[in-house]
C-alpha positions as a printed Julia matrix, in Angstrom:
315×3 Matrix{Float64}:
 -119.8   58.79    8.83
 -118.47  55.95    6.97
 -119.37  57.29    3.64
 -117.87  60.46    3.08
 -114.93  59.16    5.57
 -114.48  56.77    2.24
 -113.6   60.24    0.41
 -109.81  60.88   -1.45
 -108.24  63.05    0.08
 -105.28  64.77   -2.32
 -101.9   64.43   -1.14
 -100.66  66.76   -3.66
  -97.48  66.34   -6.49
  -94.23  67.47   -3.85
  -92.34  70.35   -5.56
  -89.22  72.05   -4.71
  -88.94  74.45   -2.53
  -86.03  77.05   -1.74
  -83.44  74.89    0.26
  -84.76  71.95   -0.49
  -84.52  71.08   -3.45
  -86.58  67.38   -4.98
  -82.97  65.4    -6.33
  -84.14  62.12   -8.12
  -80.91  60.75   -9.05
  -83.48  57.55  -10.68
  -86.41  55.08  -10.5
  -86.42  51.55   -9.77
  -88.65  50.1   -12.42
  -90.26  47.36  -10.43
  -92.49  44.1   -10.91
  -95.49  45.52   -9.87
  -95.09  47.99  -12.1
  -94.65  50.08   -9.92
  -91.73  52.9   -10.48
  -90.14  54.38   -7.09
  -87.9   57.54   -7.81
  -84.6   57.12   -5.47
  -81.71  59.1    -4.51
  -78.16  58.06   -4.86
  -75.75  59.23   -2.07
  -72.67  57.86   -4.19
  -69.39  56.45   -3.17
  -66.51  58.62   -3.62
  -63.27  56.8    -5.28
  -63.97  53.16   -5.89
  -67.44  51.23   -4.78
  -66.4   48.91   -2.01
  -69.99  49.06   -0.73
  -73.66  49.17   -0.86
  -76.57  49.92    0.9
  -80.32  50.16    0.17
  -81.59  52.82    2.67
  -85.17  51.75    3.69
  -86.96  55.28    5.39
  -88.96  55.64    7.96
  -92.81  56.2     8.7
  -94.37  59.7     6.75
  -89.87  60.51    5.82
  -88.65  59.83    2.05
  -85.07  59.53    0.27
  -83.47  62.67    1.53
  -83.54  61.1     5.35
  -80.19  59.59    5.34
  -78.3   62.6     4.27
  -76.66  63.15    7.08
  -75.55  59.12    7.37
  -74.7   59.42    4.15
  -71.91  62.36    4.94
  -69.83  59.75    6.94
  -70.26  56.36    4.79
  -69.95  57.27    1.23
  -66.01  58.98    1.5
  -65.25  55.32    2.43
  -66.48  54.17   -0.54
  -69.86  53.76    0.18
  -72.68  54.03   -1.87
  -76.11  54.28   -0.86
  -79.3   53.74   -2.94
  -82.44  55.62   -0.56
  -86.16  54.84   -2.34
  -89.0   56.73   -1.81
  -91.22  53.55   -0.48
  -94.3   53.16   -1.71
  -96.81  56.29   -0.56
  -94.45  58.35    0.29
  -91.9   61.04   -0.5
  -93.13  61.44   -4.58
  -94.47  58.06   -5.3
  -97.6   57.54   -7.44
  -99.33  56.35   -4.11
  -98.55  58.93   -2.23
 -100.83  59.27    1.55
 -102.27  55.93    0.5
 -101.09  52.69    2.37
 -100.07  49.92   -0.27
  -99.89  47.16    2.32
  -97.1   45.58    4.2
  -96.76  42.98    1.2
  -95.9   45.92   -0.96
  -93.54  46.72    0.47
  -91.47  43.96    1.08
  -91.67  42.61   -2.19
  -90.8   46.5    -3.64
  -87.68  46.43   -1.23
  -86.51  43.36   -1.67
  -87.21  43.67   -6.06
  -84.59  46.45   -5.43
  -82.04  44.72   -3.78
  -82.26  41.97   -6.27
  -81.74  44.82   -9.15
  -78.41  46.04   -7.29
  -77.27  42.67   -6.19
  -77.81  42.36  -10.27
  -76.03  45.66  -10.9
  -73.35  45.12   -8.36
  -72.15  41.38   -8.64
  -69.34  40.43   -6.6
  -69.36  44.07   -4.24
  -71.0   43.37   -0.4
  -74.6   44.65   -0.37
  -76.38  46.31    2.67
  -79.95  46.49    3.35
  -80.21  49.49    6.11
  -83.68  50.51    7.31
  -84.78  53.09   10.16
  -88.08  52.81   11.99
  -90.58  51.4     9.54
  -87.88  50.78    6.93
  -86.36  48.83   10.28
  -89.56  47.05   10.78
  -89.24  45.69    6.48
  -85.76  45.01    7.41
  -87.06  42.62    9.6
  -89.88  41.33    7.61
  -87.81  41.02    4.99
  -84.82  38.82    6.63
  -87.15  36.31    8.51
  -89.25  36.09    5.2
  -88.81  32.54    3.74
  -87.46  34.21    0.43
  -85.04  36.79    2.47
  -83.38  39.36   -0.72
  -79.47  38.69   -2.05
  -77.68  40.94    0.37
  -75.01  40.29    2.82
  -76.52  41.84    6.11
  -79.15  44.63    7.31
  -78.83  47.55    9.79
  -81.83  48.0    11.49
  -81.74  51.23   13.07
  -84.46  51.56   15.29
  -87.07  48.94   13.95
  -90.62  49.59   14.36
  -91.02  46.12   16.37
  -94.32  47.72   18.87
  -96.96  45.51   17.97
  -98.77  42.36   19.25
  -98.7   42.36   23.06
  -96.1   45.17   23.08
  -98.81  47.58   22.19
 -101.57  48.4    24.43
 -105.19  46.23   23.24
 -107.41  49.2    24.07
 -104.61  51.68   21.4
 -104.84  48.56   18.19
 -108.94  48.71   18.85
 -109.41  51.97   18.73
 -107.19  52.82   16.24
 -109.15  49.97   13.54
 -112.53  51.26   14.74
 -111.77  54.6    13.27
 -110.1   53.11   10.51
 -113.43  51.47    9.49
 -115.72  54.59   10.37
 -113.46  57.1     9.03
 -110.25  56.44    6.7
 -109.74  58.83    5.37
 -109.36  61.45    8.47
 -106.01  63.94    8.02
 -104.31  62.89   11.85
 -102.44  66.13   12.63
 -100.54  64.74   15.36
 -100.45  68.41   17.13
 -101.77  67.13   20.85
  -98.66  64.08   20.22
  -95.08  65.79   21.46
  -92.29  63.45   20.93
  -89.19  63.62   20.93
  -87.87  62.09   18.1
  -84.08  63.45   17.85
  -82.29  66.01   19.91
  -80.98  67.79   16.68
  -83.19  70.61   16.41
  -82.03  71.37   12.9
  -82.42  68.43   11.54
  -85.87  67.92   13.04
  -87.19  71.55   11.17
  -85.63  70.15    7.87
  -87.39  67.4     8.18
  -90.64  69.46    8.67
  -89.4   71.48    5.64
  -88.68  69.2     3.17
  -91.14  68.99    0.92
  -91.38  64.83    0.78
  -92.2   64.98    3.89
  -95.77  63.34    4.05
  -97.23  65.57    6.42
 -101.13  64.84    8.11
 -101.49  60.97    7.58
 -104.75  58.88    6.78
 -106.21  57.32    9.56
 -105.9   54.13    7.85
 -103.02  54.39    7.0
 -101.49  55.12   10.26
 -103.2   51.98   10.83
 -101.58  49.65    8.31
  -98.29  51.0    10.17
  -99.37  49.66   13.49
 -100.21  46.58   11.43
  -96.44  46.42    9.83
  -95.17  46.37   12.81
  -97.41  44.17   14.78
  -95.74  41.57   11.25
  -92.0   42.88   12.4
  -92.62  41.94   15.79
  -93.54  38.4    14.98
  -90.82  37.78   13.05
  -88.44  38.82   14.9
  -88.23  34.51   16.19
  -87.38  34.08   12.53
  -84.35  36.4    12.12
  -81.58  34.86   11.2
  -79.5   36.93    9.37
  -76.13  38.84    9.62
  -77.11  42.39   11.36
  -76.65  45.15   13.51
  -79.62  46.25   15.5
  -79.67  50.02   16.96
  -81.59  51.03   19.55
  -81.6   54.42   21.89
  -81.93  55.22   25.49
  -84.57  57.72   24.9
  -86.17  56.56   22.05
  -89.89  57.67   22.49
  -91.61  56.05   19.97
  -90.45  52.58   20.33
  -91.01  51.68   23.96
  -87.86  49.71   25.17
  -89.96  46.85   26.0
  -90.92  46.17   22.42
  -87.43  46.28   21.57
  -86.88  43.93   24.53
  -89.62  41.56   23.17
  -87.93  41.36   19.52
  -84.32  41.25   20.9
  -85.75  37.61   23.25
  -87.35  36.22   20.39
  -84.17  36.08   17.66
  -82.89  33.03   17.61
  -79.84  32.18   19.56
  -76.92  31.77   17.77
  -78.12  34.3    14.85
  -75.03  36.38   13.62
  -77.17  39.73   15.08
  -75.09  42.8    16.87
  -77.31  44.1    19.19
  -75.98  47.65   19.48
  -78.0   49.73   22.96
  -77.05  53.8    23.13
  -77.79  55.44   26.37
  -77.8   58.76   24.46
  -79.62  58.4    21.74
  -83.57  59.02   20.02
  -85.13  57.64   17.54
  -83.49  58.65   15.14
  -80.35  57.79   15.92
  -78.01  58.72   12.7
  -79.52  62.26   12.74
  -78.76  62.41   16.66
  -76.71  65.42   18.13
  -74.76  62.17   19.44
  -74.45  60.25   16.7
  -70.99  59.76   16.38
  -70.5   56.87   18.21
  -73.35  54.65   15.89
  -72.46  55.93   12.37
  -68.56  54.46   13.48
  -69.88  51.34   14.65
  -72.48  51.08   11.25
  -69.7   51.98    9.23
  -67.64  49.79   10.93
  -70.37  46.95   10.52
  -70.53  47.5     7.03
  -66.64  47.53    6.18
  -66.66  44.36    8.11
  -64.71  45.17   11.29
  -65.96  44.58   14.82
  -67.43  47.67   16.26
  -65.45  49.96   17.83
  -68.04  51.09   20.55
  -69.61  49.48   24.22
  -73.06  49.16   22.51
  -72.81  45.74   22.25
  -71.89  45.6    26.14
  -74.54  48.32   26.84
  -77.05  45.56   25.07
  -76.72  43.02   27.22
  -77.26  46.01   29.94
  -80.48  46.73   28.36
  -81.42  43.44   27.86
  -81.38  42.45   31.6
  -83.71  45.35   32.51
  -81.38  48.08   32.97
  -80.89  51.45   30.77
C-alpha cells in the first residue's frame, strides 16, 4: 500500500480555456532556482503603493482579480505570483514544505523592494497565503516591507485542531501519500459569491484533487502559523469573517489573543463575510478597509470594534 501510494501522479500543465486565459506578466527568478510566474495587476496612474499578494490553498495568481479591480484605480500595483506547487509552477501538485514557501515569498518581497525604492510595499495574503505572511512577519528575518494585510489567515493548527484529525492525516500521508482527495463529500461554503466560486473552479490554474501528503503539508503549515502568532509584531491588518467555515472561530481567537500586546496590529471582524472575504457579496466594507489601511488611513468601518466583541466570545 505504501509503495503504490508513492507512485507519482501527474497534475499536467495548465492550458488556457475559452473565457479563462492564463495571464503571465513575468517571472520571479529566485535564489533556489525556481522561476515563479506572476500576474501583474498594474496601478492606474502613478504607482503609490505596491503589494505582493500571496494566494490561498489550491488557488493561483488569478484569485486577486476582484480585489485588484478596486485597488489599482488608487495607484496600487499588485504582483500576484503562483506559489510553489500551485498554479503553473514547475512542481505543481507536490508540496514543497513550509520553509520553501516562506523563503520564496521573502525573496520576492526583497526583489520588489529593490525595484520600487521609496514606495510603500505590503505583503497581502489570503488563507494559506495569510499563514505564510504570519510566518514571515514573526520570523527572525522578516522581509523589508511596510506592513501586512492577512485575510482569514489559515492558523488552524496546534491545540486548535483535533489531535485525532491530525493523527489520521499523518497515517494516511505515510501509507498513501499520492492518493488524490476530491473533496466531493465535504460541503464547505467558502463564499456566498456563487459566480466567483464557479470562476475559481473553472480556472485552469486552480489545482483540483490535491494529494494526501500535500494536504498534510498544509496542516503542518497552519500549525506553524498558529504558533507564530505570539511572535508577530508587525504593522498589520488581520481580517476574519463571521461565516468562515474553513478557519474555526476558536483558532482565530487563539491567534489574535496570542499576538503581543502593543503590536501595531489592527484586528477586523466582519459578521456577514465568509472565508474568501475580498470576493464575498459583502466585500465592499472589508475591501474599503483594505484600501484605507494600504493608504495609511484609519479604517472607515466598525470592524475593529466588532473584533473586540468577537474576542470576548460574541459574534
